C-alpha positions in Angstrom: 31.5 13.2 54.4 30.1 16.3 53.2 30.3 19.8 54.8 31.9 23.2 54.6 35.6 23.9 54.0 36.7 27.1 55.4 38.5 29.8 53.2 40.4 32.9 54.1 40.4 33.3 57.7 38.5 30.1 58.1 41.2 28.2 56.1 42.1 24.5 57.7 38.7 24.3 59.2 36.1 21.9 58.2 32.4 21.6 59.4 30.5 18.5 58.7 26.7 18.9 57.7 25.9 17.2 61.1 27.6 19.9 63.1 26.8 22.9 60.7 23.7 24.1 62.5 25.3 24.2 65.8 28.4 25.8 64.7 26.2 28.5 63.1 24.3 28.9 66.1 27.5 29.4 68.3 29.0 31.8 65.7 25.8 34.0 66.1 25.4 33.9 69.8 22.1 31.7 69.7 22.2 29.7 72.9 18.8 28.4 72.7 16.2 27.3 70.0 12.9 25.4 69.7 13.0 22.6 67.1 9.2 22.4 67.5 8.5 26.1 66.5 6.4 26.7 63.3 9.3 27.8 61.1 12.2 25.7 62.9 13.1 23.8 59.5 13.1 26.9 57.4 15.0 28.8 60.2 17.7 26.0 60.4 18.1 26.0 56.6 18.3 29.8 56.3 20.9 30.2 59.2 23.1 27.7 57.5 22.9 28.9 54.1 23.7 32.4 55.3 26.4 31.7 57.8 28.4 29.5 55.4 27.9 32.0 52.7 31.0 34.1 53.1 34.4 32.4 53.5 33.3 28.7 53.1 32.9 26.2 50.2 30.6 23.2 50.1 32.5 20.0 49.8 30.8 16.7 48.9 34.1 14.8 49.5 36.7 15.8 52.1 39.4 13.5 50.6 42.7 15.5 51.5 44.4 14.7 48.2 41.5 16.4 46.2 41.5 19.5 48.7 45.3 19.7 48.3 44.9 19.8 44.4 42.3 22.6 44.9 44.6 24.5 46.7 42.5 24.5 49.9 
């Protein structure tokens, strides 16, 4: 499963790609949005990129052994 692995204050958290946009919206206080809006796809991609740019690292494989070896 691919997604974002938390670092620092987010250590121990994992957010899957499928949940990423919803988590970013909640974290920013966005309660509603219209997926039919003209720039909806661009907004979704931009928000995820911005929200997870801090204390998060993208992971292609969440195998616990690999994460332990990396010290995460």
